[in-house]
C-alpha positions in Angstrom: 26.4 24.8 117.1 25.7 28.3 115.9 24.2 30.6 118.6 22.2 33.0 116.5 19.5 35.2 118.0 17.1 37.2 115.8 16.2 40.7 116.8 12.6 41.9 116.8 11.1 38.4 116.2 12.5 38.4 112.6 10.8 41.6 111.7 12.0 43.1 108.5 13.7 46.5 108.9 14.7 49.0 106.1 18.4 49.9 106.2 20.2 52.5 104.2 22.5 51.0 101.7 25.3 53.4 102.7 25.2 51.9 106.2 25.8 48.3 105.1 29.4 47.2 105.1 30.5 44.1 103.1 31.4 41.0 105.0 35.2 40.7 105.1 34.9 36.9 105.1 32.7 36.8 102.1 34.1 33.8 100.1 32.5 34.8 96.8 34.8 37.1 94.9 33.5 36.9 91.3 30.1 38.5 90.5 29.0 38.2 86.8 28.1 41.6 85.5 25.4 40.2 83.3 23.8 38.4 86.2 23.9 41.6 88.3 22.2 43.6 85.5 19.4 41.0 85.2 18.9 40.9 88.9 19.0 44.7 89.1 16.2 45.0 86.4 14.1 42.4 88.3 14.5 44.3 91.6 13.6 47.6 89.9 10.4 46.1 88.6 9.4 43.7 91.5 11.4 44.8 94.5 13.6 42.5 96.7 11.7 39.3 97.3 14.2 37.9 99.9 15.5 40.3 102.6 19.2 40.6 103.3 20.7 39.3 106.5 22.7 41.8 108.6 24.1 42.3 112.1 24.5 45.6 113.8 28.0 46.9 114.6 29.1 49.1 117.5 29.5 52.0 115.1 25.8 51.9 114.3 26.5 50.5 110.8 25.5 47.0 109.7 27.7 44.2 108.5 26.2 42.1 105.6 26.0 38.4 106.4 24.0 37.2 103.4 22.8 38.8 100.2 25.8 40.7 98.7 24.6 40.1 95.2 21.1 41.4 96.1 22.7 44.5 97.7 24.9 45.2 94.6 22.0 44.8 92.3 19.8 47.0 94.5 22.4 49.8 94.4 22.5 49.4 90.6 18.7 49.7 90.5 18.9 53.0 92.4 17.6 51.8 95.8 18.8 53.8 98.8 17.2 51.4 101.4 16.9 47.6 101.4 14.8 45.2 103.5 16.9 43.3 106.1 16.6 40.8 108.9 18.9 41.7 111.8 20.5 39.0 113.8 22.9 38.7 116.8 26.0 36.7 116.1 29.8 36.6 116.7 32.5 37.3 114.2 33.0 33.5 113.8 29.3 32.9 113.3 29.1 35.7 110.8 31.9 34.1 108.8 30.3 30.6 108.9 26.9 32.0 107.8 28.4 33.9 104.9 30.1 30.7 103.7 27.0 28.6 104.3 24.7 31.0 102.4 26.9 30.7 99.3 27.3 26.9 99.6 23.5 26.4 100.0 22.8 28.6 97.0 25.6 26.9 95.0 27.0 30.3 94.2 30.7 29.5 94.8 33.3 28.2 92.4 35.2 25.1 93.5 38.3 27.2 94.4 36.3 30.0 96.0 34.7 27.3 98.2 38.1 25.8 99.1 39.6 29.2 99.9 36.6 30.1 102.0 36.8 26.9 104.1 40.6 27.4 104.4 40.2 31.0 105.6 37.5 29.9 108.1 39.8 27.2 109.6 42.9 29.4 109.7 41.2 32.5 111.0 39.4 30.9 113.9 41.7 28.0 114.6 39.2 25.3 113.7 40.1 21.7 113.0 38.8 20.1 109.7 36.4 18.1 111.8 35.0 21.2 113.5 34.7 23.0 110.2 32.9 20.0 108.7 30.4 19.9 111.6 29.6 23.6 111.3 29.2 23.4 107.5 27.2 20.2 107.6 29.8 18.2 105.6 31.9 15.1 106.1 35.5 15.6 107.3 36.7 13.7 104.2 34.8 16.2 102.0 36.5 19.1 103.7 39.9 17.5 103.3 39.4 16.8 99.6 38.3 20.4 99.0 41.3 21.8 100.8 43.7 19.6 98.8 42.6 21.6 95.7 44.6 24.5 97.0 47.8 22.6 96.3 47.3 23.5 92.6 49.0 26.7 91.6 47.0 29.9 91.0 47.7 29.6 87.3 46.4 26.0 87.2 43.3 27.1 89.2 42.7 29.9 86.7 43.0 27.5 83.7 40.5 25.1 85.4 38.0 27.8 86.1 38.3 29.4 82.6 37.9 25.9 81.0 34.9 25.2 83.2 36.4 21.9 84.4 34.9 20.1 87.4 36.2 19.4 90.8 36.9 15.8 89.8 39.1 17.0 87.0 41.1 19.1 89.5 41.4 16.2 91.9 42.6 13.9 89.2 45.5 16.4 88.5 46.6 16.1 92.1 47.9 12.6 91.4 50.8 14.3 89.6 53.4 15.8 91.9 55.6 17.3 89.2 54.4 20.7 88.3 55.6 20.6 84.7 54.0 17.3 84.0 50.8 18.4 85.7 50.6 21.5 83.5 51.1 19.2 80.5 48.2 17.0 81.6 46.0 20.0 82.3 46.7 21.5 78.8 45.7 18.2 77.2 42.5 18.1 79.3 41.5 21.5 78.0 42.7 21.2 74.4 41.2 17.8 73.9 38.1 18.5 75.9 38.5 15.4 78.0 35.8 14.2 80.4 36.7 13.0 83.9 37.1 9.3 82.9 39.3 10.2 79.9 41.3 12.6 82.0 42.0 9.9 84.7 43.0 7.4 82.0 45.3 10.0 80.4 46.9 10.8 83.8 47.4 7.1 84.6 49.1 6.6 81.3 51.4 9.6 81.8 52.4 8.4 85.2 53.1 4.9 84.0 55.2 6.3 81.1 57.2 8.5 83.4 57.9 5.9 86.2 60.3 3.0 86.7 60.5 0.2 89.3 63.6 0.6 91.5 65.7 -2.5 92.0 66.3 -2.0 95.8 62.7 -1.6 96.9 60.7 -3.0 94.0 58.5 0.0 94.2 57.4 2.2 91.3 58.6 5.7 91.5 58.0 8.7 89.2 60.9 9.6 86.9 60.2 12.5 84.6 61.4 11.6 81.1 60.6 14.9 79.4 64.1 16.5 78.7 62.5 20.0 78.8 61.9 19.6 82.5 65.5 18.8 83.2 66.7 21.8 81.1 64.3 24.0 83.0 65.8 22.7 86.3 69.3 23.5 85.1 68.3 27.0 84.1 66.7 27.6 87.5 69.8 26.5 89.3 72.0 28.9 87.3 69.5 31.7 88.0 69.6 30.9 91.8 73.4 31.2 91.7 73.3 34.5 90.0 70.8 35.8 92.6 73.3 34.7 95.2 75.9 36.9 93.7 77.8 34.2 91.8 78.6 35.1 88.2 77.7 31.7 86.8 77.8 31.4 83.0 75.8 28.8 81.2 76.0 27.8 77.5 73.7 25.4 75.7 74.4 23.8 72.4 72.0 21.7 70.5 73.8 19.4 68.0 70.6 17.7 66.9 71.5 14.3 68.4 72.1 15.7 71.9 72.1 18.9 74.0 75.4 20.0 75.6 75.2 22.2 78.7 78.3 24.0 80.0 78.2 25.9 83.3 81.2 28.0 84.4 81.5 29.2 88.0 84.3 31.5 89.0 86.5 29.7 91.6 87.3 32.8 93.7 83.6 33.4 94.2 82.8 29.8 95.1 85.6 29.6 97.6 84.8 33.0 99.1 81.1 32.0 99.6 82.2 28.7 101.2 84.3 30.6 103.8 81.6 33.0 104.7 78.8 30.4 104.7 
């Protein structure tokens, strides 16, 4: 439970904009310039309709808890002071409130939200269950959002740029192989697939790239795209070179098959074996 105490019975105070410091745990990182411009014009004409929320620091300055977009737009509008409500709260409570304010206003992107929750958990040593309780969500919801961070930054960027949904992103997590996952994501975007179509496409890709093992009778993923194996070989050669081994690779494409030849100097391999 958050232990937040208002100061001055929630009276609104005017605070100089140069005395307000941004919240370090602010989960929202992207602020659309066009939206800020529109809000700035509205503030210039009508003033700030909803006060900012701040807490006072020992330095005499204030830390912003809620209202960063309003603060930025106010500065753009030329305001030197803004109306604020001052509250007493701890560092942890400030971080929770900053995240809650964005979640309640639906201002966060799906990965901004996931990173904000992850940062809250890691910074303050919370369990997923504790974070869920503070944020008013189910533990399973928190777990699903954190799983989104298993996608690479490149994949996250593609999803955001293509305006895909969280369900699109979660469908991709069914694919463990990164190359196959990127192929699926590329098809999602290029063919403008909805969630159901994406899930069907992914299920088909997994069935096409899996076999049933004789020993266990279980189905396991076997990537059949030769480009992935070639990429694996190239990475192995690069790793050897980084380790100081002068590995030489040669690839020949005869049309019917690809021949890969890798030469490793014997004196280097034996030397490395002795010193390992």
